[in-house]
C-alpha distance (Angstrom), angle and dihedral (degrees) to the residues before:
residue distance angle dihedral
M1 . . .
N2 3.80 . .
R3 3.82 92.7 .
L4 3.78 90.8 48.3
T5 3.81 91.0 53.0
A6 3.80 91.2 49.2
F7 3.80 91.2 48.2
V8 3.81 93.0 50.2
A9 3.81 91.5 47.5
A10 3.82 91.5 49.5
A11 3.81 91.4 47.6
A12 3.81 90.9 50.5
I13 3.81 91.6 50.4
L14 3.80 91.8 49.3
F15 3.80 90.6 48.1
F16 3.81 93.0 52.8
L17 3.80 91.8 45.4
S18 3.78 91.2 50.9
M19 3.81 89.3 51.0
G20 3.80 91.7 54.1
G21 3.78 96.3 -94.2
M22 3.72 129.5 -79.8
S23 3.78 121.4 -47.7
I24 3.75 115.4 -99.3
Q25 3.78 109.2 -128.0
A26 3.79 125.0 -144.1
G27 3.76 117.0 -100.5
T28 3.80 112.8 93.7
E29 3.76 132.7 56.6
D30 3.82 91.8 -125.1
E31 3.79 93.1 69.1
G32 3.82 98.2 83.0
P33 3.80 94.0 59.8
R34 3.81 90.7 39.9
I35 3.81 92.0 54.0
L36 3.79 90.8 44.9
N37 3.80 91.3 52.0
L38 3.80 94.9 41.2
R39 3.79 99.8 44.9
C40 3.80 111.2 18.1
T41 3.78 101.6 41.2
Q42 3.78 91.0 59.7
C43 3.82 85.7 81.9
H44 3.83 105.7 11.3
D45 3.76 136.3 44.9
L46 3.79 117.0 -125.8
R47 3.81 93.4 -108.6
R48 3.78 89.8 69.5
V49 3.79 90.9 56.2
E50 3.81 95.0 39.9
N51 3.81 92.2 51.4
A52 3.81 93.6 49.4
N53 3.78 108.7 100.2
K54 3.80 100.0 -161.3
N55 3.77 135.2 153.8
R56 3.83 123.8 -135.4
H57 3.81 94.3 -88.4
Q58 3.80 92.0 49.9
W59 3.83 92.0 48.8
E60 3.80 90.5 48.6
N61 3.80 89.7 53.4
T62 3.80 91.7 46.3
V63 3.81 94.3 49.2
D64 3.82 91.2 45.7
R65 3.81 89.8 51.4
M66 3.82 91.4 49.2
R67 3.81 90.1 50.3
L68 3.82 89.8 51.7
I69 3.80 92.0 54.8
G70 3.79 94.6 48.0
S71 3.79 113.1 -76.5
R72 3.80 109.9 145.2
I73 3.79 96.6 -137.3
S74 3.80 109.2 145.7
P75 3.82 120.8 -142.3
D76 3.83 89.9 -105.4
E77 3.79 91.3 49.1
K78 3.80 90.5 47.8
A79 3.80 92.3 58.3
V80 3.82 93.3 47.5
L81 3.81 92.7 44.2
I82 3.80 94.5 50.6
D83 3.81 91.4 47.6
Y84 3.79 87.7 53.3
L85 3.82 95.3 45.7
V86 3.80 94.9 52.3
R87 3.81 95.1 52.4
């Protein structure tokens, strides 16, 4: 039974990783940087984001465009990420 439990746990972890990980829910102030590092740095380095001088509308358009081309940013993550980027 112990091996079966370990196998199921490993399979669940692999499934969530293959789906882009679990969504990060709103609630702490650390989530913006966590989402940025988890989702955005898969394709970009942080300098690209840090050097972008965008307002809320521009960030919304950028994040929407990234989601269209395959970024796995959930709607909840999008809201938290944009709030963080416009600070």
